C-alpha positions, 0 to 999 in steps of 0.5 A: 500500500502506498500513501501519497506515492510512498511505501508504508513501513511494515512492522513485525513485533514479538511480544514475549509473555512473562508466565509468572505475571497475570495475562492482563499484562499481555492485554495491556501491551496488545491494547497499546499496539492496537491503538498505535495501529489504529493511528497507522495502517493495521495491515502493515503491523503483525504481532507474534505472541510468544508463550513458553509451552505449557505455561498458559491455558490455550483458551487464554492465548487463543482468546487474545489472538482471536480478539486482536485479529477481529480488531484487524491486527495480524496477531498470532500466538506461538507456544515455544518449547523450553527444549529449544535453544534461544537462537532456534526459538528466536529464529522460529518466531521472527521468521514468521514476520518476514514481511516486516521492514522493522522488528520490535521485541517487547515484554508483556506490560510494555506499551508503545506510544500511540503515534510510534508507527506513524512517526517512524513511517513519516521519518523513513519516507522523508528520506532525510537519512536511513535510521537503523534504530528507532526508540520509544519508551525503551522499545526499539524498532530495528531495521530488519536488514541490520538485524539479519546482518548481525544476528548470526554474527559470532559477536551476537547470536541472540536478539538481545545481543544484536539489539544492544549491538545495533543500538550502540553502533547506530548511536555512534554513527548517527543512525539512532532516533528517539521518538 
């Protein structure tokens, strides 16, 4: 979809559950994402909820996925085995967000500014310069091509390490933008 002849930016979000906390924290995060997509373009945002297998009732996780999907947000749940190593778990879930230009990793309970997606899109399409990292409330949108370049690098090997590396690198090169 183009807006004023410009490409809209796609966002792929992984929302990690904290099994020791109430499921309402997932709802809080999803609600903030819903508001942000209402201010943007719902078809340009996808959310993968990551649950540790066996920690939540399927009725809880399916309810969340169904509710936000009926609201127009591409939302899926994924029960991930404790037996998989971290890299395999992360790869499995992020691969489902192949359509994204930017990846976002969130923990349940975190919230995103209602205008975040729109603001990133405006900056990207203004073509002032290419930013690798956008930040809001401690949540980072990372350029997918940068993540893919560094994730499997021996220095990184996990999303958190890749995120940290890209934040530091982008700050030092002027490719970091706080919103």
